[in-house]
Structures are given as C-alpha cells and as structure tokens.
C-alpha positions as CSV (number, residue, x, y, z in Angstrom):
1,M,112.0,-90.1,137.0
2,A,110.9,-88.7,140.5
3,T,113.4,-90.3,142.9
4,Q,111.6,-92.1,146.1
5,M,112.7,-88.8,148.0
6,D,111.2,-86.5,145.5
7,E,107.9,-88.0,146.4
8,Q,108.5,-88.0,150.0
9,L,109.4,-84.6,149.8
10,S,106.3,-83.7,147.6
11,M,103.8,-84.9,150.1
12,N,101.7,-82.5,152.8
13,Q,103.5,-79.5,151.2
14,V,102.7,-76.6,153.2
15,Y,103.0,-73.0,153.8
16,I,104.9,-71.3,157.0
17,N,101.6,-68.8,157.4
18,E,99.7,-72.1,157.7
19,L,101.8,-74.2,160.3
20,S,99.3,-73.9,163.0
21,K,96.4,-76.0,160.9
22,H,98.9,-78.8,161.2
23,T,100.5,-79.2,164.8
24,G,101.8,-82.6,165.7
25,Q,101.9,-83.5,161.8
26,E,104.5,-84.2,159.3
27,V,104.6,-81.5,156.7
28,T,107.0,-81.0,153.7
29,L,108.3,-77.1,153.6
30,K,110.1,-75.3,150.1
31,G,111.7,-72.1,150.8
32,W,115.4,-70.7,151.2
33,L,117.6,-70.8,154.1
34,Y,117.6,-67.4,155.9
35,N,120.0,-68.2,158.7
36,L,121.9,-71.1,160.3
37,R,122.9,-71.6,163.8
38,S,124.7,-74.7,165.0
39,S,125.0,-76.4,168.4
40,G,127.0,-79.8,168.6
41,K,124.7,-82.4,167.7
42,L,122.2,-80.1,166.6
43,L,121.5,-77.3,163.5
44,F,119.0,-74.7,163.8
45,P,118.1,-73.3,160.1
46,Q,115.5,-70.7,159.7
47,L,113.5,-71.2,156.5
48,R,111.7,-68.5,154.8
49,D,108.9,-69.3,152.0
50,G,107.5,-66.0,151.2
51,T,104.9,-66.4,153.6
52,G,107.0,-66.1,157.0
53,I,110.1,-67.3,158.5
54,V,110.2,-70.9,160.8
55,Q,113.0,-72.5,162.9
56,C,114.0,-76.0,162.2
57,V,115.6,-78.3,164.7
58,V,117.9,-80.6,163.4
59,F,119.3,-84.0,165.5
60,K,122.2,-85.1,164.0
61,K,120.8,-88.6,164.7
62,N,117.4,-88.4,163.3
63,V,118.6,-87.6,160.0
64,Q,120.7,-89.4,157.4
65,P,124.5,-88.7,157.7
66,E,124.5,-86.7,153.5
67,V,121.7,-84.7,155.2
68,W,123.5,-83.3,157.9
69,D,126.7,-82.9,155.9
70,A,124.7,-81.2,153.3
71,L,122.6,-78.6,155.5
72,K,125.7,-77.9,158.0
73,G,127.6,-76.6,155.2
74,L,124.6,-74.2,153.5
75,G,124.9,-70.4,153.1
76,Q,122.0,-68.1,153.4
77,E,119.5,-68.4,150.3
78,S,120.3,-71.5,149.3
79,A,117.2,-73.3,148.1
80,L,116.1,-76.2,150.3
81,I,113.2,-78.5,150.9
82,I,112.6,-79.7,154.4
83,R,110.2,-82.7,155.9
84,G,109.0,-82.6,159.3
85,A,106.6,-82.5,162.2
86,V,105.3,-79.2,163.3
87,R,105.7,-78.7,166.7
88,A,104.1,-75.6,169.0
89,D,106.3,-73.9,170.9
90,E,105.7,-70.4,172.2
91,R,109.5,-69.3,172.6
92,A,110.1,-69.5,168.8
93,P,109.1,-67.0,166.3
94,G,105.8,-67.3,165.1
95,G,105.3,-69.8,167.9
96,Y,106.1,-73.2,165.5
97,E,109.0,-75.6,165.2
98,I,109.7,-78.0,162.8
99,D,111.5,-81.3,163.8
100,V,113.5,-82.2,160.8
101,S,113.5,-85.7,159.8
102,S,114.7,-85.3,156.3
103,A,115.6,-82.6,153.4
104,E,116.7,-82.2,149.9
105,V,119.3,-78.9,149.0
106,V,117.8,-77.8,145.5
107,Q,121.0,-75.4,145.5
108,S,123.5,-74.8,147.5
109,A,124.3,-71.0,147.9
110,H,127.7,-69.1,149.2
111,D,128.8,-65.5,150.0
112,Y,125.3,-64.1,149.8
113,P,126.1,-60.0,149.6
114,I,123.4,-58.6,151.5
115,T,124.9,-59.8,154.9
116,P,123.5,-58.8,158.6
117,K,126.8,-56.0,158.6
118,E,125.2,-52.1,157.8
119,H,125.3,-51.4,154.2
120,G,124.9,-48.1,152.4
121,T,121.4,-47.3,150.2
122,E,123.6,-46.9,147.3
123,F,124.5,-51.0,147.7
124,L,121.0,-51.7,148.7
125,M,119.5,-50.4,145.7
126,D,122.1,-52.0,143.6
127,H,121.2,-55.0,144.7
128,R,117.7,-54.8,144.9
129,H,116.4,-58.0,143.6
130,L,118.1,-59.6,146.5
131,W,117.1,-56.9,149.2
132,L,113.2,-57.7,148.7
133,R,114.0,-60.9,150.6
134,S,114.7,-58.9,153.9
135,R,112.2,-58.8,157.0
136,R,111.8,-55.3,156.4
137,Q,111.3,-55.1,152.5
138,H,109.2,-58.1,152.9
139,A,106.8,-56.4,154.8
140,I,106.6,-53.3,153.1
141,L,105.4,-54.8,150.0
142,K,103.2,-56.9,152.0
143,V,101.6,-53.9,152.9
144,R,101.7,-52.4,149.9
145,A,99.9,-55.3,148.2
146,T,97.1,-54.7,151.0
147,V,96.7,-51.1,149.8
148,V,96.6,-52.4,146.4
149,K,93.6,-55.0,147.6
150,A,91.6,-52.3,149.7
151,V,92.0,-49.9,147.1
152,R,90.0,-52.4,144.4
153,D,87.8,-53.7,146.7
154,F,86.6,-50.3,148.0
155,L,86.0,-49.1,144.7
156,D,84.5,-52.3,143.4
157,N,82.1,-52.2,145.9
158,D,81.2,-48.8,146.1
159,G,79.7,-49.4,142.3
160,F,83.2,-47.9,140.4
161,T,83.5,-49.7,137.1
162,L,87.3,-50.3,135.9
163,C,88.0,-48.8,133.0
164,D,91.8,-48.9,132.6
165,A,93.6,-45.5,130.8
166,P,96.1,-45.9,127.7
167,I,99.4,-45.7,128.6
168,F,100.6,-44.0,125.2
169,T,98.9,-40.8,125.0
170,P,98.9,-38.2,122.1
171,A,99.3,-35.1,124.1
172,A,99.9,-33.7,127.6
173,C,97.4,-34.3,130.4
174,E,99.0,-31.9,133.0
175,G,102.0,-30.2,131.7
176,T,104.4,-30.6,128.8
177,T,107.6,-30.1,130.9
178,T,107.5,-33.6,132.7
179,L,106.7,-35.8,130.1
180,F,108.4,-38.7,128.6
181,E,108.6,-38.6,124.9
182,V,108.7,-41.7,122.9
183,N,109.0,-42.5,119.1
184,Y,105.9,-44.1,117.8
185,F,105.1,-45.1,114.4
186,D,105.9,-43.4,111.3
187,E,107.8,-41.1,113.0
188,E,105.2,-40.1,115.2
189,K,105.6,-38.9,118.6
190,A,103.7,-40.2,121.5
191,Y,104.4,-40.0,125.7
192,L,104.2,-42.1,128.4
193,T,100.9,-41.0,130.5
194,Q,101.1,-38.7,133.2
195,S,97.4,-39.0,134.5
196,G,94.4,-41.4,133.6
197,Q,92.1,-38.4,134.3
198,L,91.0,-37.1,130.6
199,Y,90.2,-40.7,129.5
200,N,88.4,-41.2,132.8
201,E,86.1,-38.2,132.4
202,A,85.2,-40.0,128.9
203,T,84.0,-43.4,130.6
204,A,82.6,-42.0,133.4
205,A,80.2,-40.1,130.9
206,A,79.7,-44.2,129.8
207,F,79.6,-45.8,133.1
208,G,78.5,-42.9,135.8
209,K,81.6,-44.1,138.6
210,V,84.6,-45.5,137.1
211,Y,88.4,-45.8,138.4
212,C,91.7,-46.4,136.4
213,F,94.5,-48.2,138.4
214,G,97.9,-47.9,136.6
215,P,101.6,-47.0,136.0
216,T,101.9,-43.3,135.6
217,F,105.3,-41.3,134.2
218,R,106.7,-38.2,135.5
219,A,109.9,-36.8,134.1
220,E,110.3,-34.3,137.2
221,K,113.7,-34.0,137.8
222,S,113.2,-34.4,141.5
223,K,115.7,-36.1,143.8
224,T,113.3,-35.8,147.1
225,R,112.0,-38.6,149.2
226,R,108.1,-38.4,148.2
227,H,109.2,-38.4,144.5
228,L,109.7,-41.4,141.6
229,T,109.8,-41.3,138.0
230,E,107.2,-44.1,137.8
231,F,104.9,-44.9,140.1
232,W,101.1,-46.4,140.4
233,M,98.2,-44.1,140.9
234,V,94.6,-45.1,141.2
235,E,92.1,-42.0,139.5
236,P,88.3,-42.6,140.3
237,E,85.9,-40.6,138.6
238,M,82.2,-39.7,139.3
239,A,79.8,-38.3,136.7
240,Y,77.1,-35.5,138.2
241,A,79.6,-35.1,141.3
242,T,80.9,-31.8,143.2
243,L,84.0,-31.0,145.1
244,D,82.4,-31.9,148.0
245,D,81.5,-35.2,147.0
246,V,85.4,-35.9,146.3
247,M,86.1,-34.9,149.7
248,N,83.7,-37.0,150.9
249,L,85.0,-40.2,148.6
250,S,88.4,-39.3,149.7
251,E,87.6,-39.6,153.9
252,R,85.6,-43.1,153.3
253,F,88.6,-44.1,151.0
254,L,91.3,-43.4,152.9
255,S,90.0,-44.7,155.9
256,Y,88.9,-47.9,154.7
257,I,92.6,-48.4,153.3
258,A,94.1,-48.0,157.0
259,S,91.5,-50.0,158.6
260,R,92.4,-53.1,156.3
261,V,96.2,-52.5,156.9
262,I,95.5,-52.2,160.5
263,E,93.4,-55.2,160.3
264,D,95.4,-57.7,157.6
265,R,98.8,-56.8,158.2
266,K,99.6,-56.3,162.2
267,E,103.0,-58.8,162.0
268,E,104.7,-56.6,159.2
269,L,103.6,-53.3,161.4
270,K,105.4,-55.0,163.8
271,I,108.5,-55.8,161.8
272,L,108.4,-51.9,160.9
273,E,107.6,-50.6,164.2
274,R,104.8,-48.4,163.2
275,D,102.8,-46.7,165.3
276,I,99.3,-48.3,164.9
277,S,97.6,-45.3,167.0
278,K,98.6,-42.9,164.2
279,L,96.9,-44.9,161.8
280,E,93.3,-45.5,164.2
281,T,93.1,-41.8,163.8
282,I,92.4,-42.0,160.4
283,V,88.5,-41.8,160.6
284,P,86.0,-39.5,159.2
285,P,85.5,-36.7,159.4
286,F,88.7,-35.2,157.8
287,P,89.3,-31.4,158.7
288,R,88.5,-29.3,156.0
289,L,91.2,-26.1,155.3
290,H,90.3,-23.0,152.6
291,Y,93.6,-22.6,150.9
292,D,92.9,-19.0,151.9
293,D,93.4,-19.9,155.5
294,A,95.9,-22.1,155.1
295,V,98.0,-19.3,153.4
296,K,97.3,-17.6,156.6
297,M,98.4,-20.5,158.8
298,L,102.0,-20.4,157.1
299,Q,102.4,-16.5,157.1
300,E,101.6,-16.8,161.2
301,G,104.0,-19.5,161.3
302,H,106.7,-17.6,159.4
303,E,105.7,-14.4,162.1
304,R,106.5,-16.8,165.0
305,G,109.9,-18.0,163.5
306,E,108.4,-21.8,162.9
307,L,109.1,-21.2,158.9
308,E,112.1,-19.9,157.4
309,N,110.2,-18.2,154.6
310,R,107.1,-16.2,154.4
311,F,104.4,-17.8,151.8
312,E,102.7,-15.8,149.9
313,W,99.5,-16.3,148.4
314,G,99.2,-17.7,144.7
315,G,101.7,-20.1,145.1
316,D,101.7,-23.8,145.0
317,F,102.7,-25.7,148.4
318,G,105.9,-26.8,148.7
319,A,107.0,-29.9,151.0
320,P,107.8,-28.1,154.1
321,D,104.6,-25.9,153.8
322,E,102.5,-29.0,153.6
323,T,104.5,-30.8,156.4
324,Y,103.8,-27.3,158.7
325,I,100.1,-27.5,157.8
326,S,99.5,-31.1,158.2
327,G,101.4,-30.7,161.4
328,H,98.7,-29.1,163.0
329,F,96.3,-32.3,162.8
330,D,96.4,-35.6,164.1
331,K,94.5,-36.8,160.7
332,P,94.9,-36.1,156.9
333,V,93.7,-32.5,156.3
334,M,91.8,-31.5,153.2
335,V,92.8,-28.2,151.6
336,H,90.6,-26.8,149.1
337,H,90.2,-23.9,146.8
338,Y,93.8,-23.7,145.3
339,P,94.3,-20.5,142.7
340,A,93.4,-22.0,139.6
341,A,96.9,-20.8,138.3
342,V,98.5,-23.6,140.3
343,K,96.3,-26.2,138.7
344,A,95.6,-28.2,136.0
345,F,93.7,-26.7,132.8
346,Y,91.0,-28.8,133.1
347,M,89.7,-27.9,136.9
348,A,86.5,-26.5,137.2
349,R,86.7,-22.7,138.5
350,D,84.9,-21.3,141.9
351,P,81.7,-19.5,140.5
352,E,81.9,-16.5,143.3
353,R,86.0,-16.1,142.5
354,S,87.0,-17.3,139.4
355,E,90.9,-17.2,140.3
356,L,90.3,-20.2,142.7
357,A,89.7,-23.9,141.0
358,L,87.6,-26.5,142.6
359,G,90.1,-28.6,143.8
360,V,91.5,-30.0,146.7
361,D,95.1,-32.1,148.1
362,V,94.5,-34.5,151.2
363,L,97.7,-33.9,153.1
364,A,98.4,-36.8,155.1
365,P,100.0,-36.2,158.7
366,E,103.7,-37.2,160.0
367,G,105.2,-34.8,157.0
368,Y,103.9,-37.4,154.1
369,G,102.6,-34.7,152.3
370,E,100.0,-34.4,149.4
371,V,98.1,-38.3,149.1
372,I,95.4,-37.7,147.2
373,G,94.5,-34.5,144.7
374,G,91.3,-34.0,142.8
375,G,88.5,-31.6,142.4
376,A,85.7,-31.1,139.8
377,R,86.1,-31.1,136.4
378,A,85.0,-27.5,134.1
379,T,82.1,-28.3,131.9
380,S,82.2,-25.5,129.5
381,L,83.1,-26.0,126.0
382,D,84.2,-22.5,124.9
383,F,86.6,-22.6,128.6
384,L,88.1,-25.4,128.0
385,R,89.2,-24.5,124.3
386,E,90.4,-21.5,126.0
387,Q,92.4,-23.1,128.5
388,I,94.2,-24.9,126.1
389,A,94.8,-22.5,124.0
390,I,96.6,-20.4,127.1
391,H,98.6,-23.4,128.2
392,E,99.8,-23.7,124.2
393,L,98.5,-27.4,124.0
394,P,97.7,-28.7,120.4
395,E,94.1,-28.5,120.2
396,E,93.8,-31.1,117.8
397,A,95.2,-33.6,120.2
398,F,92.3,-32.8,123.2
399,N,89.1,-32.9,120.0
400,W,88.0,-36.4,121.6
401,Y,88.0,-34.5,125.0
402,L,86.2,-31.6,123.7
403,D,83.9,-33.8,122.5
404,L,82.5,-35.0,126.1
405,R,81.8,-31.0,126.6
406,R,79.9,-31.0,122.8
407,Y,77.8,-34.3,123.7
408,G,76.0,-34.5,127.2
409,S,78.2,-32.5,129.4
410,V,77.5,-32.5,133.3
411,P,79.1,-31.8,136.4
412,H,81.7,-34.4,137.0
413,A,84.8,-34.9,139.5
414,G,87.4,-37.4,140.8
415,F,90.7,-37.5,142.1
416,G,94.1,-39.4,142.1
417,M,96.1,-41.3,144.5
418,G,99.8,-42.0,144.4
419,I,100.0,-46.2,145.9
420,E,103.8,-45.6,146.8
421,R,103.1,-42.6,149.0
422,C,99.9,-44.2,150.7
423,T,102.1,-47.3,151.3
424,A,105.0,-45.2,152.7
425,W,102.3,-43.2,155.3
426,M,100.9,-46.5,156.2
427,C,104.5,-48.1,157.1
428,G,105.5,-45.2,158.9
429,I,109.0,-45.2,156.7
430,E,111.0,-42.4,155.5
431,H,111.6,-42.9,152.0
432,I,109.4,-43.8,148.9
433,R,112.1,-45.5,147.2
434,E,111.1,-48.8,149.5
435,T,107.3,-49.0,148.6
436,I,108.0,-50.4,145.2
437,P,109.7,-53.3,144.2
438,F,112.2,-51.8,141.7
439,P,111.8,-48.1,142.0
440,R,112.3,-45.8,139.0
441,M,114.1,-42.1,140.1
442,L,116.2,-39.3,138.5
443,Y,119.4,-41.4,138.9
444,R,117.7,-44.9,139.3
445,L,117.2,-47.0,136.3
446,K,118.6,-50.7,137.4
447,P,118.1,-53.3,138.3
C-alpha cells in the first residue's frame, strides 16, 4: 500500500529539462545524485534525471530531521526523489534551482568507481556501463540520437521507404576476409552482415527509393580510432539513379544532419567544446575531386615533404591520405572514379575507362576520413557473373541477386554511412568508441 510520502512524492513529477515551465511551482524530480556539497545548515545536492542536471538547495530547518540525515550521508549516484519549489536563478547551471521541502532516498550508493580524478581509458571502458552517466558521454550519445533521428527524418521526408536487410546472410557482400561466420541450422554456415547493399537493390526494384538501417559487422583486425567491429549503418538506394544522383543526395543528406545537430544539441555541443563554425560550413555544394586529381595532390604533397610515403595510382587511400586530401577543404570533399580493383564487385564501371568504378567516397574534414561510400551498381548479368567468379564467390549464393539483372534491370545507385563516424565528426571527438553505448572492438567484447 502506498504511503502518504509515496503519494506526495508522485505529485507533479516533471523532468529537469521542463523546469522553465514550472517556475514558482512545487514539483517532484526523480533521479540520481550527481554531486553533493554542504555548508553548515545547507546542503546542495545536484540531481540528474537523464534530461539534465539541477542544483537543489536544502535548508536544515525546512525538512524533517530524518530527511536531512539521509541526504547528508549520500554517495554519488544514489537514487532519490526530491520535492520542492522551482526557482529561477541566472547563476545556477541551467538557470533554475529547487528549494527542497521533502525527499526520499530510493537507494543509497557508496564508493562509486568513477570519481572526479583522472582515469585511464581501459578503466573507463571496463566501467562503460557507469561511464555513460558522465556529462561528456551523455552529451555524445544525445548527439548520436539526433544524428539517427535526422537520418530517418531526411530519408522518410524525401520519399524513401524503410526496408531493413537481414543480419544473417548466406555469403559475403564486400569481401570474405572480414566476415564473422556463425553456425546456422543443420550444420549450415551463415555470416553476420557487412552491409545491406545487395538486399537494398532488390527492394529498390520494388519501391524505387529505399533505405535500410541497422547493425553491421566487420571482422577487420583494426585498432584505429576510426574502426569498430560492430557499428550502425544507414544505406539509401535509388532506382534509375546515377553516380551524380548519389553525390547530390550525399550533399543534402550530410547538410541536413549537421543543421539538425547545430539546432537541437546546442547545450551538448557546448559541453563537448565543439567549434560550431566547423559544422556551419557543411552546406552544398561540396567540392568534387576525381581520383586521378586526388592522386596528383598526394604525390605533390610527398614531393614537398608533407607526406612521408609516395602514393601510387591504383591503391586505396589510407587514413593519412584521406586526412591530407580533406585538409585542403573546409567542408566534405567527394572523391570519385576510384580504380575498380579497390571497390566492391557490384560497382558499375566507367564506360570510357573500364579500369575505373563509378563510385564515390565522401571525406569529412578535420581528419575524420570517409563518412559515406557509394556509387552506381552494375546492371549487366554477364558482367556480374564474371565478377562473382573472379572474386571466387559461390554463384549459387547470389542467384537471387542475379535475378535482379534478369528481370527489369535498370541503372541504380546508393551509398552507406556509418552512424558512429558521423557522430564522432559532429561532436569533434577523437575516438569512435565513445559514439556507441557499448563499443565492440578488436580487444573489447565487454561489458
């Protein structure tokens, strides 16, 4: 049976980000103790509830003795319910304080592992389940949520239909060396998806403009700050579309995401000390750079001593190459017409130079590297059968995919964007591991 205190504390519950609507009113807040200061007959507990942090003021004379005693001994991250009057105060974080009249301790915590002192990365990653409560990590994941919402809103409003692709797949999409193999039924082997690309081509032939959005898995033994083993990717695909259509869509897409982050996450960007001017430059048009010209740029950079190694035509760009190229622009640069040898088997070829693929990588400035990769897809049945054989892939696993070229094959194109890389860029943070609640990396499988 509910006690009188329970009933009282359940009245007028609000969230911290709504306090401006309740100035002068008695409200109930439910959350966790973020910090606690005391000064004689005053306590200053800071409460967080997931929407913000507010300072509360407790006068000893204004509360019951047992409430005072319970509050003054609380440790960080204790769970509590506070009732009090909302008071505007320009000096307070967030502009409001709570004059506490009563409180209930739901759970008293002590010896919280993450203290204000410096902790090493490994310690923080081992305690990721608690690290998420810090202001910086909270801000990063709020930005991520906005990136995800912006992605969906843009594509939904632009006429795309969500058609999610399977996570279990029968064969490789982009390369057999980066697949996670799993046991399926009756000793059959399946693989965790690297991309929804091939399935998108099927749904695009049914709906015209589609996208899939979900987790993808790459078994790359990479330890760079740009890589995760499990990450989230959005992949739009368009029927009757060309490489230029992909580049035009990429410009509008990234510009919309940046504008939404700037508009909706001002406070979080302040916490992260993000230079907003860097995001304000993300507006169309983006510079477009042919692969040949990008190679020339790299080679000239080497001759000037700005790059250690000379880049040879025909290779794929590494992180230093991407950083050097993008460093010449104040907004994303689109490098297109890569050598077909470094692109996926399904990529269409340039009809005037068959050694080139009709593909594009969008390189973010500030050293964040490739955020979008895509292009036009091959439409010829014979060409794709030949490519499957060259890449030593099992044709029987791709029969359904080849059907798309047997029945109504049309020019089509699309791209993929990793949510975590985009979020790291929006936040201006160094490592991608902070942009997903529980990162999976080469040597990180828990918590």
